[in-house]
C-alpha positions as CSV (number, residue, x, y, z in Angstrom):
1,M,200.1,120.5,55.3
2,K,198.9,123.1,52.7
3,P,195.6,123.8,54.6
4,L,197.6,125.2,57.6
5,K,199.4,127.9,55.6
6,Q,197.5,130.6,57.6
7,F,199.4,129.4,60.8
8,S,202.7,130.6,59.5
9,I,204.0,133.9,60.9
10,P,206.5,135.8,58.7
11,F,208.8,137.5,61.3
12,T,211.5,139.0,59.1
13,G,209.5,142.2,58.3
14,L,208.5,142.8,61.9
15,K,210.0,145.4,64.1
16,I,211.7,144.5,67.4
17,G,209.0,144.4,70.0
18,K,205.6,142.7,70.7
19,H,203.2,141.7,68.0
20,Q,199.7,140.1,68.3
21,F,198.3,137.4,66.1
22,D,194.8,135.8,66.3
23,F,193.9,132.4,64.8
24,E,190.6,130.6,64.5
25,I,190.8,126.8,65.0
26,D,188.0,124.6,63.6
27,N,187.4,121.1,62.4
28,S,189.6,121.6,59.2
29,F,192.6,122.3,61.5
30,F,192.3,118.9,63.1
31,D,191.6,117.2,59.8
32,A,195.0,118.2,58.6
33,F,196.6,116.0,61.2
34,E,196.4,112.2,60.6
35,Y,195.3,110.1,63.6
36,S,194.4,113.2,65.6
37,L,193.1,112.5,69.1
38,V,190.8,115.5,68.7
39,K,188.6,115.5,65.6
40,K,186.3,118.5,66.2
41,G,186.6,121.8,68.0
42,N,186.1,125.5,68.0
43,L,188.9,127.4,69.5
44,K,190.6,130.8,69.3
45,A,194.4,131.1,69.6
46,E,196.0,134.4,70.6
47,V,199.7,134.4,70.0
48,E,201.9,137.2,71.2
49,L,205.3,137.3,69.4
50,D,208.0,139.2,71.2
51,K,210.7,139.8,68.6
52,Q,214.2,140.4,70.0
53,E,217.7,140.6,68.4
54,T,218.6,136.9,68.8
55,M,215.3,135.2,69.5
56,L,211.5,135.2,69.4
57,I,209.3,134.6,72.5
58,L,205.9,133.2,71.7
59,Q,203.1,133.4,74.3
60,F,200.1,131.2,73.4
61,H,196.6,131.7,74.9
62,I,194.2,129.1,73.4
63,K,190.6,129.0,74.6
64,G,187.5,127.2,73.4
65,T,185.8,123.9,73.2
66,I,186.8,120.5,71.8
67,V,184.6,117.6,71.1
68,L,185.6,114.4,72.9
69,D,184.1,110.9,73.1
70,C,183.0,109.8,76.6
71,D,185.0,106.7,77.8
72,K,182.0,105.6,79.9
73,C,178.9,106.0,77.6
74,L,180.6,106.6,74.2
75,A,178.7,109.8,73.6
76,E,180.3,113.0,72.2
77,F,180.5,116.0,74.5
78,N,182.0,119.4,74.4
79,S,184.9,119.9,76.7
80,P,186.1,123.5,77.4
81,I,189.9,124.0,77.4
82,E,192.1,127.0,78.2
83,I,195.8,126.8,77.6
84,Q,198.6,129.2,78.5
85,E,202.0,128.3,77.0
86,R,205.3,129.9,76.1
87,Q,207.8,128.9,73.4
88,I,211.2,130.3,72.8
89,V,212.7,130.4,69.3
90,K,216.5,131.0,68.9
91,F,218.4,131.6,65.7
92,A,221.6,129.8,64.9
93,E,223.9,129.5,61.8
94,D,223.3,125.7,61.7
95,E,220.3,123.9,63.1
96,L,221.3,122.6,66.5
97,E,219.2,120.2,68.5
98,S,218.2,121.5,71.9
99,D,217.6,119.4,74.9
100,D,215.2,121.9,76.3
101,L,211.6,121.3,75.0
102,E,210.8,125.0,75.5
103,I,213.4,126.1,72.9
104,I,213.2,125.7,69.2
105,T,216.3,126.5,67.0
106,L,215.8,128.0,63.6
107,S,218.3,128.8,60.9
108,K,219.1,132.5,60.4
109,K,218.0,132.0,56.8
110,E,214.4,131.2,57.9
111,S,211.9,134.0,57.3
112,E,208.7,132.5,58.9
113,I,207.7,130.1,61.6
114,D,204.9,127.6,61.3
115,I,203.0,127.4,64.7
116,S,200.3,124.9,63.6
117,G,202.3,122.0,65.1
118,L,202.8,123.8,68.4
119,I,199.1,124.7,68.7
120,Y,198.1,121.1,67.8
121,E,200.5,119.7,70.4
122,F,199.3,122.1,73.2
123,I,195.7,121.1,72.5
124,T,196.4,117.4,72.3
125,V,198.4,117.5,75.6
126,S,195.5,119.3,77.3
127,V,193.0,116.4,76.6
128,P,192.3,114.6,79.8
129,Y,193.5,111.0,80.1
130,I,190.0,109.8,81.1
131,K,187.2,111.6,79.3
132,I,183.8,111.4,81.0
133,C,180.7,113.6,80.3
134,E,179.7,113.8,83.9
135,E,183.1,115.3,84.9
136,N,182.5,118.1,82.4
137,G,181.2,120.7,84.8
138,E,180.3,123.6,82.5
139,S,177.9,121.9,80.2
140,G,176.3,119.7,82.9
141,Q,175.9,116.9,80.5
142,Q,175.1,113.5,82.0
143,C,176.2,110.1,80.6
144,D,173.7,108.4,78.4
145,Q,171.9,106.2,80.9
146,E,170.4,104.0,78.2
147,M,173.8,103.2,76.8
148,I,175.2,102.5,80.3
149,A,172.3,100.1,81.1
150,R,172.9,98.3,77.8
151,L,176.6,98.0,78.4
152,E,176.0,96.7,82.0
153,S,173.4,94.1,80.8
154,L,175.8,92.8,78.1
155,S,178.8,92.6,80.5
156,S,176.9,90.9,83.3
157,G,175.0,88.6,81.0
158,T,178.2,87.0,79.7
159,Q,179.4,86.2,83.2
160,R,176.1,84.5,84.1
161,E,176.3,82.4,80.9
162,E,179.9,81.3,81.7
163,E,178.9,80.3,85.2
164,K,175.8,78.4,83.9
165,Q,178.0,76.6,81.3
166,Q,180.5,75.6,84.0
167,N,177.7,74.3,86.2
168,D,176.1,72.3,83.4
169,D,179.3,70.7,82.3
170,P,180.0,67.5,84.4
171,R,183.8,67.8,83.8
172,W,183.8,71.0,86.0
173,A,182.0,69.1,88.8
174,A,184.7,66.4,88.7
175,L,187.4,69.0,88.8
176,K,185.8,70.7,91.8
177,K,185.9,67.4,93.7
178,L,189.7,67.4,93.4
179,K,189.9,70.6,95.6
């Protein structure tokens, strides 16, 4: 993941206390992740790193728009998102697995933390399960009525054809008599 090098925060040279980092997230960020649910977007991530003796506390504020495909009319639309998350990073002699999803364990030998995976995960989890243009209140975009009409005509046309084929076939008439 070479293109995401700018999302690494070197924390060893930082003084104890709070530090602010800003990151721009664009299409190249999402291109770095294979099979990404989100392909396009324009977001800004503000990360506050609170360095303490034995841990780091990361506060994420991600705001912007992502481009999604409507599940109803298949058109692309901009969906605004705003995310507030917290992540705790603890240091240990050996890397221990933590059961708590909010805690990451790093070796004391580490000198920087890559937050690109965390940002990607927060954005992906914020994508709605059902994505429909009409439910996107800010842009006021409506579903493509021409596409919906075409989909409806194709779906209802196949049912009519099946019914017509069943009525034309004499074997179905014989089976209906058995009822």
